C-alpha positions as CSV (number, residue, x, y, z in Angstrom):
1,M,45.5,81.6,-44.0
2,P,42.8,80.7,-41.6
3,R,42.2,77.1,-40.9
4,S,38.9,75.6,-41.9
5,A,36.6,75.0,-39.0
6,G,36.4,71.3,-39.7
7,W,40.1,70.8,-40.5
8,G,41.9,68.5,-38.1
9,T,38.8,67.5,-36.3
10,S,37.0,64.3,-36.8
11,S,33.3,64.5,-37.2
12,A,32.8,60.8,-36.6
13,T,32.5,59.5,-33.1
14,P,34.3,56.2,-32.5
15,A,31.9,53.4,-32.1
16,T,31.6,51.8,-28.7
17,A,33.6,48.6,-28.5
18,R,31.5,45.6,-27.9
19,S,32.9,42.4,-26.5
20,S,32.6,39.4,-28.8
21,W,32.9,36.9,-25.9
22,P,29.7,35.4,-24.6
23,A,28.6,36.1,-21.1
24,V,29.7,33.3,-18.7
25,Q,26.7,32.1,-16.8
26,M,27.5,30.6,-13.4
27,G,25.6,27.4,-12.8
28,T,25.4,25.0,-9.9
29,W,27.8,22.1,-10.3
30,A,26.9,18.7,-9.0
31,P,28.8,15.4,-9.4
32,A,27.3,12.9,-11.7
33,Q,25.6,10.1,-9.8
34,S,26.4,6.6,-10.7
35,P,23.4,4.4,-11.5
36,A,24.6,1.9,-9.1
37,L,24.7,4.4,-6.3
38,S,21.5,6.3,-7.2
39,S,19.5,3.1,-7.3
40,S,17.8,2.4,-4.1
41,R,19.3,-0.5,-2.2
42,P,16.9,-3.1,-0.9
43,A,16.9,-2.7,2.8
44,S,15.3,-6.1,3.2
45,G,18.4,-8.2,2.5
46,P,19.6,-8.4,6.1
47,S,16.0,-8.5,7.4
48,S,15.3,-11.5,5.1
49,T,18.4,-13.3,6.4
50,A,17.4,-12.5,9.9
51,G,14.0,-14.1,9.3
52,D,15.7,-17.2,8.1
53,I,17.8,-17.2,11.3
54,V,14.8,-16.9,13.5
55,T,13.0,-19.7,11.6
56,A,16.0,-21.9,11.9
57,A,16.4,-21.3,15.6
58,G,12.7,-22.0,16.3
59,T,12.9,-25.2,14.2
60,G,16.0,-26.3,16.1
61,F,14.1,-26.0,19.4
62,V,11.2,-28.0,17.9
63,L,13.7,-30.8,17.2
64,I,15.1,-30.5,20.7
65,S,11.7,-30.7,22.3
66,L,11.0,-34.0,20.5
67,L,13.8,-35.6,22.6
68,I,12.4,-34.6,26.0
69,S,9.2,-35.5,27.8
70,W,6.0,-34.3,26.0
71,Y,3.4,-36.1,28.2
72,K,3.2,-37.3,31.7
73,V,1.2,-40.5,32.0
74,T,-0.1,-41.5,35.4
75,I,-1.8,-44.8,36.1
76,T,-3.9,-44.8,39.2
77,A,-4.2,-47.6,41.7
78,A,-7.5,-48.5,40.3
79,G,-6.0,-48.6,36.9
80,L,-3.2,-50.9,38.0
81,S,-5.8,-53.3,39.6
82,Y,-7.9,-53.2,36.5
83,V,-5.0,-54.0,34.2
84,E,-3.8,-56.9,36.5
85,S,-7.3,-58.3,36.6
86,L,-7.6,-58.4,32.9
87,E,-4.1,-60.1,32.5
88,R,-0.6,-59.0,32.7
89,A,-0.3,-59.5,28.9
90,L,-2.5,-56.5,28.3
91,F,-0.2,-54.0,30.1
92,P,2.9,-54.5,27.8
93,R,0.7,-53.6,24.8
94,L,-0.1,-50.2,26.4
95,F,3.4,-49.5,27.8
96,P,6.0,-51.7,26.2
97,G,9.0,-52.5,28.5
98,L,7.4,-51.1,31.7
99,S,5.5,-54.1,33.0
100,A,8.6,-55.9,34.3
101,G,9.5,-52.9,36.5
102,L,6.1,-52.6,38.2
103,G,6.4,-55.8,40.4
104,G,3.6,-55.8,42.9
105,Q,3.1,-52.0,42.9
106,T,-0.4,-51.0,44.0
107,G,-0.1,-47.2,44.1
108,P,-0.2,-44.7,41.3
109,F,2.5,-45.1,38.7
110,S,3.8,-42.2,36.5
111,T,6.0,-42.2,33.4
112,S,7.1,-39.7,30.8
113,V,6.4,-40.2,27.1
114,T,8.2,-38.2,24.4
115,A,6.5,-37.1,21.2
116,L,8.3,-39.8,19.4
117,G,7.5,-42.5,21.9
118,K,5.5,-45.6,21.0
119,G,2.6,-44.6,23.1
120,A,2.4,-41.0,21.7
121,G,1.3,-42.0,18.2
122,G,3.4,-42.7,15.1
123,W,2.0,-39.7,13.1
124,R,4.1,-37.4,15.4
125,W,7.2,-38.5,13.6
126,A,6.0,-36.2,10.8
127,M,7.2,-33.3,13.0
128,L,10.7,-34.7,12.9
129,V,10.6,-35.1,9.1
130,V,9.2,-31.6,8.4
131,S,11.5,-29.9,10.9
132,S,14.6,-31.6,9.5
133,V,13.7,-30.7,5.9
134,L,12.9,-27.1,6.9
135,L,16.2,-26.7,8.8
136,L,18.1,-28.2,5.8
137,E,16.4,-25.9,3.4
138,I,17.4,-22.8,5.4
139,L,21.0,-24.0,5.9
140,L,21.4,-24.7,2.2
141,A,19.8,-21.3,1.2
142,V,22.0,-19.3,3.5
143,G,25.1,-21.1,2.4
144,S,24.4,-20.6,-1.3
145,G,23.2,-17.0,-1.0
146,A,19.6,-17.8,-2.0
147,S,18.2,-16.5,1.2
148,R,17.9,-13.0,-0.3
149,P,15.2,-13.3,-3.0
150,T,14.3,-10.6,-5.4
151,S,10.6,-10.9,-4.6
152,P,8.5,-12.2,-1.8
153,A,7.3,-14.9,-4.1
154,G,10.7,-16.5,-4.5
155,P,11.0,-20.3,-4.3
156,H,12.9,-20.3,-1.0
157,T,10.5,-18.0,0.6
158,A,7.5,-20.1,-0.5
159,I,9.1,-23.3,0.6
160,V,10.0,-21.9,4.1
161,L,6.5,-20.5,4.6
162,V,4.7,-23.8,3.6
163,L,7.0,-25.9,5.8
164,T,6.7,-23.7,8.8
165,I,2.9,-23.5,8.6
166,A,2.8,-27.3,8.2
167,N,5.1,-27.8,11.1
168,L,3.0,-25.5,13.3
169,I,-0.1,-27.4,12.4
170,L,1.6,-30.7,13.4
171,V,3.0,-29.4,16.6
172,A,-0.4,-27.8,17.6
173,A,-2.2,-31.0,16.8
174,A,0.3,-33.0,19.0
175,F,-0.1,-30.4,21.8
176,F,-3.9,-30.5,21.9
177,T,-4.3,-34.2,21.1
178,L,-3.2,-36.2,24.1
179,P,-2.3,-39.8,23.7
180,F,-4.4,-42.5,25.4
181,S,-7.4,-40.2,25.2
182,G,-9.8,-43.2,25.1
183,S,-8.7,-44.5,28.6
184,P,-11.0,-43.9,31.6
185,P,-9.8,-40.9,33.7
186,A,-10.2,-43.0,36.8
187,Y,-7.6,-45.4,35.6
188,L,-5.2,-43.2,33.6
189,T,-4.5,-39.5,33.3
190,V,-2.3,-37.7,30.7
191,T,-1.0,-34.2,31.1
192,R,1.4,-32.1,29.0
193,D,5.0,-31.8,30.0
194,T,7.9,-29.4,29.3
195,G,8.5,-30.7,25.7
196,A,5.0,-29.9,24.6
197,Y,5.1,-26.3,25.7
198,L,8.6,-25.8,24.3
199,G,7.7,-27.3,21.0
200,L,4.6,-25.2,20.5
201,L,6.4,-22.0,21.4
202,A,9.3,-22.8,19.1
203,A,7.0,-23.6,16.2
204,L,5.3,-20.2,16.7
205,V,8.6,-18.5,16.7
206,A,9.7,-20.3,13.5
207,C,6.4,-19.4,11.8
208,G,6.8,-15.8,12.9
209,G,10.3,-15.7,11.3
210,A,8.9,-16.9,8.0
211,V,6.1,-14.3,8.0
212,A,8.6,-11.5,8.9
213,R,10.7,-12.7,6.0
214,I,7.8,-12.1,3.6
215,V,7.1,-8.6,5.1
216,K,10.7,-7.5,4.7
217,S,11.3,-9.0,1.3
218,P,11.9,-6.7,-1.7
219,G,8.7,-5.9,-3.6
220,S,6.4,-6.5,-0.7
221,A,4.3,-3.7,0.8
222,G,6.2,-3.8,4.1
223,G,9.6,-3.9,2.5
224,S,9.2,-1.1,0.0
């Protein structure tokens, strides 16, 4: 008996197997960044401290300059004769403690006067006070960690800036204002000495350190 044409053969084609697993997409792996590491670190911390160090060094030299000669006072022979003719009592008022050492000297006589000397003017003691307060402020701020403010308008930064500017004004006034300016030049001459130049330069350096601190502070245009 002949077989049927369709016997033993399957008319249905097996369906193509499809994978039920989702396709794996390869992505770029990157480690998670910590907020502490991703946040920008202020690069002005060390610079701010360096500004305090420069200011403290300049202020220290201002204090040193106050202990050395700021002015050189020269009394001419005509000045000595004039003073002796008026009375010897007048000379100790101008130069206390020096009249006894003159004797019968007739030639020019020179002496050195510091910024804190009696003949220089009492207002120059303000340089000693301001410099001491400024130096103490910086030392306390560095020791307590307050020398790294979060903004250029911090209290320490403002105090240092005001004190350095005030000290520079005082030193500049002492530099350009010579003592005994009312004396006749034929009798007495006053010139600046080493301490005056050292004090003015040191005050400028200290003020420059305070300005650099503001420029490098966080939040400022120069420190951003």
